[in-house]
C-alpha atoms as an extended CHARMM CRD file, in Angstrom:
* protein
*
       155  EXT
         1         1  MET       CA             53.6210000000       -9.5210000000       24.0560000000  PROA      1               0.0000000000
         2         2  ALA       CA             54.0580000000       -6.5980000000       26.1100000000  PROA      2               0.0000000000
         3         3  THR       CA             51.7550000000       -7.2510000000       28.9240000000  PROA      3               0.0000000000
         4         4  GLY       CA             52.1630000000       -6.5120000000       32.6580000000  PROA      4               0.0000000000
         5         5  HSD       CA             50.5350000000       -8.4040000000       35.2280000000  PROA      5               0.0000000000
         6         6  PHE       CA             48.7860000000       -7.5260000000       38.6820000000  PROA      6               0.0000000000
         7         7  ASP       CA             48.0050000000      -10.5510000000       40.5040000000  PROA      7               0.0000000000
         8         8  ALA       CA             45.7360000000      -11.3430000000       43.7910000000  PROA      8               0.0000000000
         9         9  SER       CA             49.0400000000      -10.8630000000       46.0040000000  PROA      9               0.0000000000
        10        10  GLN       CA             49.8300000000       -7.5160000000       44.6620000000  PROA      10              0.0000000000
        11        11  ALA       CA             46.0850000000       -6.5640000000       44.8510000000  PROA      11              0.0000000000
        12        12  LEU       CA             45.9640000000       -7.2780000000       48.7550000000  PROA      12              0.0000000000
        13        13  ARG       CA             49.3060000000       -5.6630000000       49.4010000000  PROA      13              0.0000000000
        14        14  LEU       CA             48.1950000000       -2.4300000000       47.3990000000  PROA      14              0.0000000000
        15        15  ALA       CA             44.6270000000       -2.4930000000       49.2950000000  PROA      15              0.0000000000
        16        16  GLU       CA             46.4790000000       -2.9950000000       52.7350000000  PROA      16              0.0000000000
        17        17  LEU       CA             48.7920000000        0.0410000000       51.9610000000  PROA      17              0.0000000000
        18        18  LEU       CA             46.1820000000        2.3180000000       50.4970000000  PROA      18              0.0000000000
        19        19  ALA       CA             43.8330000000        1.8380000000       53.3200000000  PROA      19              0.0000000000
        20        20  HSD       CA             46.6590000000        2.4660000000       55.8010000000  PROA      20              0.0000000000
        21        21  LEU       CA             47.6410000000        5.6840000000       54.1500000000  PROA      21              0.0000000000
        22        22  GLY       CA             44.1020000000        6.7490000000       53.8800000000  PROA      22              0.0000000000
        23        23  ARG       CA             43.4760000000        6.3910000000       57.4170000000  PROA      23              0.0000000000
        24        24  GLU       CA             46.5290000000        8.3300000000       58.0730000000  PROA      24              0.0000000000
        25        25  GLY       CA             45.1470000000       11.0400000000       55.9580000000  PROA      25              0.0000000000
        26        26  LEU       CA             47.9690000000       11.0990000000       53.2720000000  PROA      26              0.0000000000
        27        27  TYR       CA             47.9510000000       11.6990000000       49.6070000000  PROA      27              0.0000000000
        28        28  ARG       CA             48.1280000000        8.4850000000       47.8590000000  PROA      28              0.0000000000
        29        29  ALA       CA             49.5770000000        8.2930000000       44.3830000000  PROA      29              0.0000000000
        30        30  VAL       CA             49.8970000000        4.8690000000       42.9980000000  PROA      30              0.0000000000
        31        31  LEU       CA             52.7340000000        4.3960000000       40.1790000000  PROA      31              0.0000000000
        32        32  ILE       CA             52.2820000000        1.4250000000       37.8930000000  PROA      32              0.0000000000
        33        33  HSD       CA             53.7690000000        0.7220000000       34.4510000000  PROA      33              0.0000000000
        34        34  HSD       CA             51.0440000000       -0.3180000000       32.2230000000  PROA      34              0.0000000000
        35        35  PRO       CA             47.6700000000        1.7670000000       32.1740000000  PROA      35              0.0000000000
        36        36  PRO       CA             44.8890000000        0.1900000000       34.4730000000  PROA      36              0.0000000000
        37        37  SER       CA             41.9820000000        1.8440000000       32.3570000000  PROA      37              0.0000000000
        38        38  ARG       CA             39.9040000000        0.0220000000       29.9170000000  PROA      38              0.0000000000
        39        39  ASN       CA             40.7840000000       -0.1200000000       26.4930000000  PROA      39              0.0000000000
        40        40  ALA       CA             43.6230000000        2.2500000000       27.1230000000  PROA      40              0.0000000000
        41        41  ILE       CA             46.0630000000        0.2990000000       25.0250000000  PROA      41              0.0000000000
        42        42  HSD       CA             46.1060000000       -2.6510000000       22.5210000000  PROA      42              0.0000000000
        43        43  TRP       CA             45.4860000000       -6.1590000000       23.8420000000  PROA      43              0.0000000000
        44        44  ALA       CA             48.8080000000       -7.2230000000       23.3380000000  PROA      44              0.0000000000
        45        45  ALA       CA             50.3960000000       -4.6560000000       25.5170000000  PROA      45              0.0000000000
        46        46  ARG       CA             47.3730000000       -4.7670000000       28.2040000000  PROA      46              0.0000000000
        47        47  LEU       CA             47.6000000000       -4.8470000000       32.1840000000  PROA      47              0.0000000000
        48        48  VAL       CA             46.3390000000       -8.3510000000       32.9500000000  PROA      48              0.0000000000
        49        49  GLY       CA             44.5380000000       -7.9700000000       35.9680000000  PROA      49              0.0000000000
        50        50  ALA       CA             43.4330000000       -4.3090000000       35.1940000000  PROA      50              0.0000000000
        51        51  GLU       CA             39.8820000000       -5.0290000000       36.6220000000  PROA      51              0.0000000000
        52        52  ARG       CA             41.5810000000       -6.3400000000       39.8550000000  PROA      52              0.0000000000
        53        53  PHE       CA             43.4060000000       -3.2640000000       40.0420000000  PROA      53              0.0000000000
        54        54  ARG       CA             40.4280000000       -0.9440000000       39.2510000000  PROA      54              0.0000000000
        55        55  GLN       CA             38.6070000000       -2.9160000000       42.2030000000  PROA      55              0.0000000000
        56        56  VAL       CA             41.2140000000       -2.0680000000       44.6800000000  PROA      56              0.0000000000
        57        57  ILE       CA             41.0010000000        1.5250000000       43.8730000000  PROA      57              0.0000000000
        58        58  ARG       CA             37.1050000000        1.5010000000       44.0550000000  PROA      58              0.0000000000
        59        59  GLN       CA             37.3890000000       -0.0320000000       47.5120000000  PROA      59              0.0000000000
        60        60  SER       CA             40.7260000000        1.5540000000       49.0330000000  PROA      60              0.0000000000
        61        61  GLY       CA             40.9240000000        4.9870000000       47.2450000000  PROA      61              0.0000000000
        62        62  ALA       CA             43.6440000000        6.7780000000       45.9140000000  PROA      62              0.0000000000
        63        63  GLU       CA             44.1210000000       10.3990000000       44.8240000000  PROA      63              0.0000000000
        64        64  LEU       CA             46.2010000000        9.6850000000       41.7560000000  PROA      64              0.0000000000
        65        65  VAL       CA             47.4230000000        7.0030000000       39.5120000000  PROA      65              0.0000000000
        66        66  LEU       CA             50.4740000000        7.5800000000       37.0190000000  PROA      66              0.0000000000
        67        67  HSD       CA             51.3140000000        5.2130000000       34.4860000000  PROA      67              0.0000000000
        68        68  GLY       CA             53.9740000000        5.0080000000       31.5560000000  PROA      68              0.0000000000
        69        69  HSD       CA             54.0300000000        2.3420000000       28.9470000000  PROA      69              0.0000000000
        70        70  THR       CA             52.4160000000        4.3960000000       26.1360000000  PROA      70              0.0000000000
        71        71  HSD       CA             54.6430000000        7.0270000000       26.1680000000  PROA      71              0.0000000000
        72        72  ARG       CA             52.3440000000        9.6390000000       25.6400000000  PROA      72              0.0000000000
        73        73  SER       CA             50.5580000000       12.1760000000       27.7550000000  PROA      73              0.0000000000
        74        74  SER       CA             46.8860000000       11.3730000000       28.6060000000  PROA      74              0.0000000000
        75        75  ILE       CA             44.3600000000       11.6010000000       31.2830000000  PROA      75              0.0000000000
        76        76  ASP       CA             41.6140000000        9.1360000000       32.1130000000  PROA      76              0.0000000000
        77        77  TRP       CA             39.2690000000        8.3090000000       35.3370000000  PROA      77              0.0000000000
        78        78  ILE       CA             38.6010000000        5.3160000000       37.1380000000  PROA      78              0.0000000000
        79        79  ASP       CA             36.2240000000        4.8040000000       39.9570000000  PROA      79              0.0000000000
        80        80  GLY       CA             37.7060000000        5.6000000000       43.5520000000  PROA      80              0.0000000000
        81        81  SER       CA             36.2550000000        4.9530000000       47.1850000000  PROA      81              0.0000000000
        82        82  ASP       CA             34.8820000000        8.4870000000       47.4690000000  PROA      82              0.0000000000
        83        83  ALA       CA             35.6010000000       10.2430000000       43.9190000000  PROA      83              0.0000000000
        84        84  ALA       CA             36.8010000000        9.7940000000       40.7000000000  PROA      84              0.0000000000
        85        85  VAL       CA             40.7380000000        9.1630000000       40.4490000000  PROA      85              0.0000000000
        86        86  PRO       CA             42.6790000000       10.3590000000       37.5720000000  PROA      86              0.0000000000
        87        87  VAL       CA             44.9000000000        8.0290000000       35.6120000000  PROA      87              0.0000000000
        88        88  ILE       CA             47.5360000000       10.0860000000       34.1290000000  PROA      88              0.0000000000
        89        89  GLY       CA             50.1400000000        8.6310000000       31.3800000000  PROA      89              0.0000000000
        90        90  VAL       CA             53.2490000000       10.4440000000       31.2380000000  PROA      90              0.0000000000
        91        91  PRO       CA             54.9660000000       10.9900000000       27.9910000000  PROA      91              0.0000000000
        92        92  SER       CA             58.5200000000        9.1170000000       27.2290000000  PROA      92              0.0000000000
        93        93  ALA       CA             61.5230000000       11.1130000000       28.6510000000  PROA      93              0.0000000000
        94        94  SER       CA             64.0010000000       10.2540000000       26.0130000000  PROA      94              0.0000000000
        95        95  LYS       CA             61.8830000000       10.5230000000       22.5210000000  PROA      95              0.0000000000
        96        96  SER       CA             63.3210000000       12.8710000000       19.9870000000  PROA      96              0.0000000000
        97        97  PRO       CA             61.0360000000       15.4580000000       18.4640000000  PROA      97              0.0000000000
        98        98  GLY       CA             59.8560000000       15.0660000000       15.0000000000  PROA      98              0.0000000000
        99        99  PRO       CA             57.7190000000       16.9750000000       12.6010000000  PROA      99              0.0000000000
       100       100  GLU       CA             54.5950000000       15.2080000000       13.5640000000  PROA      100             0.0000000000
       101       101  LYS       CA             55.3790000000       14.3420000000       16.9680000000  PROA      101             0.0000000000
       102       102  ARG       CA             56.1840000000       15.9480000000       20.4680000000  PROA      102             0.0000000000
       103       103  GLY       CA             59.8260000000       14.9270000000       22.0440000000  PROA      103             0.0000000000
       104       104  ALA       CA             60.4620000000       13.8400000000       25.3570000000  PROA      104             0.0000000000
       105       105  GLY       CA             58.5070000000       15.2350000000       28.3030000000  PROA      105             0.0000000000
       106       106  TRP       CA             57.6930000000       15.0290000000       31.8890000000  PROA      106             0.0000000000
       107       107  SER       CA             54.9920000000       16.0750000000       34.3610000000  PROA      107             0.0000000000
       108       108  LEU       CA             55.4100000000       17.9380000000       37.9360000000  PROA      108             0.0000000000
       109       109  PHE       CA             52.6010000000       17.7750000000       40.2440000000  PROA      109             0.0000000000
       110       110  GLU       CA             51.7350000000       20.4700000000       42.7980000000  PROA      110             0.0000000000
       111       111  ILE       CA             49.8380000000       18.8590000000       45.5020000000  PROA      111             0.0000000000
       112       112  GLU       CA             48.0840000000       21.1670000000       48.1650000000  PROA      112             0.0000000000
       113       113  GLY       CA             45.1240000000       20.8760000000       50.8080000000  PROA      113             0.0000000000
       114       114  GLY       CA             44.6680000000       17.8970000000       53.0560000000  PROA      114             0.0000000000
       115       115  PRO       CA             42.2560000000       14.8990000000       53.4570000000  PROA      115             0.0000000000
       116       116  GLY       CA             39.0190000000       15.2420000000       51.6040000000  PROA      116             0.0000000000
       117       117  ALA       CA             40.0360000000       18.6200000000       50.0270000000  PROA      117             0.0000000000
       118       118  TRP       CA             43.1210000000       17.5030000000       47.8690000000  PROA      118             0.0000000000
       119       119  ARG       CA             44.0420000000       20.0730000000       45.1900000000  PROA      119             0.0000000000
       120       120  THR       CA             46.3250000000       18.5040000000       42.4720000000  PROA      120             0.0000000000
       121       121  THR       CA             47.7100000000       20.4830000000       39.6200000000  PROA      121             0.0000000000
       122       122  ARG       CA             49.7510000000       18.8820000000       37.0430000000  PROA      122             0.0000000000
       123       123  ILE       CA             52.3670000000       21.1030000000       35.0540000000  PROA      123             0.0000000000
       124       124  GLU       CA             53.5060000000       19.4750000000       31.8340000000  PROA      124             0.0000000000
       125       125  ARG       CA             57.0450000000       20.3470000000       30.2030000000  PROA      125             0.0000000000
       126       126  GLY       CA             58.7390000000       19.0470000000       27.5140000000  PROA      126             0.0000000000
       127       127  PHE       CA             60.6640000000       19.3210000000       24.0890000000  PROA      127             0.0000000000
       128       128  PRO       CA             57.7310000000       20.4130000000       21.6180000000  PROA      128             0.0000000000
       129       129  ASP       CA             60.2550000000       20.6160000000       18.8460000000  PROA      129             0.0000000000
       130       130  THR       CA             63.7950000000       20.5470000000       17.8130000000  PROA      130             0.0000000000
       131       131  ALA       CA             64.2300000000       24.3280000000       17.7630000000  PROA      131             0.0000000000
       132       132  ARG       CA             63.8550000000       25.0770000000       21.3270000000  PROA      132             0.0000000000
       133       133  GLY       CA             64.6400000000       23.6920000000       24.7380000000  PROA      133             0.0000000000
       134       134  PRO       CA             62.0050000000       22.4430000000       27.4570000000  PROA      134             0.0000000000
       135       135  VAL       CA             58.7740000000       24.4380000000       27.6790000000  PROA      135             0.0000000000
       136       136  GLU       CA             55.8380000000       24.2610000000       29.8480000000  PROA      136             0.0000000000
       137       137  ILE       CA             53.2750000000       22.8440000000       27.3700000000  PROA      137             0.0000000000
       138       138  ALA       CA             50.2280000000       22.6160000000       29.7060000000  PROA      138             0.0000000000
       139       139  ARG       CA             48.9890000000       23.2570000000       33.2540000000  PROA      139             0.0000000000
       140       140  GLN       CA             45.9130000000       21.7620000000       34.4920000000  PROA      140             0.0000000000
       141       141  ILE       CA             44.3920000000       21.3670000000       37.7310000000  PROA      141             0.0000000000
       142       142  ILE       CA             43.1030000000       17.9460000000       38.0370000000  PROA      142             0.0000000000
       143       143  ASP       CA             39.5300000000       17.9730000000       38.9950000000  PROA      143             0.0000000000
       144       144  PRO       CA             37.4180000000       14.7040000000       39.7560000000  PROA      144             0.0000000000
       145       145  SER       CA             34.2360000000       16.4700000000       39.2510000000  PROA      145             0.0000000000
       146       146  GLU       CA             35.4090000000       16.7900000000       35.5760000000  PROA      146             0.0000000000
       147       147  ALA       CA             35.3060000000       13.3330000000       35.1330000000  PROA      147             0.0000000000
       148       148  ARG       CA             32.5940000000       13.7070000000       32.6140000000  PROA      148             0.0000000000
       149       149  GLY       CA             30.4040000000       15.4120000000       34.9830000000  PROA      149             0.0000000000
       150       150  GLY       CA             30.9780000000       12.7730000000       37.5760000000  PROA      150             0.0000000000
       151       151  ALA       CA             30.2080000000       10.0020000000       35.0600000000  PROA      151             0.0000000000
       152       152  LEU       CA             33.3790000000        7.6920000000       34.8900000000  PROA      152             0.0000000000
       153       153  ARG       CA             34.7390000000        6.8680000000       31.6300000000  PROA      153             0.0000000000
       154       154  SER       CA             36.7820000000        3.7890000000       32.6620000000  PROA      154             0.0000000000
       155       155  GLY       CA             35.7000000000        2.4480000000       36.1170000000  PROA      155             0.0000000000
């Protein structure tokens, strides 16, 4: 089993932190190892307590959730208190590229704006093959209004 666990005490502490940071007007990025989205990963590698995590984000809000575990680049959305919250998976930082797979990668996030008007840009870099060094793979403005026209996929 490769499960992760998010328990009630963690939920309480996270809710308190997110609420406090929200009142301070700060950008709230949550880092978690396992993806908290529904059906994001095989059952044996899931986050036990993922619904509890999503409930905290629904109630307290956040601007961004980053996760690893899957070792691949992905974007999903969960409900937040005011808007959809992007859930972004980042690729492995140590994977060798192969004929059918991208190698190591990472994401840089540019955050601009302020409370209620944040703008997040994801710049994905990595090794697409063995012939070159790291390159920019993608650049994307993370826009909550694009979460399926406002309908959330994983909340």
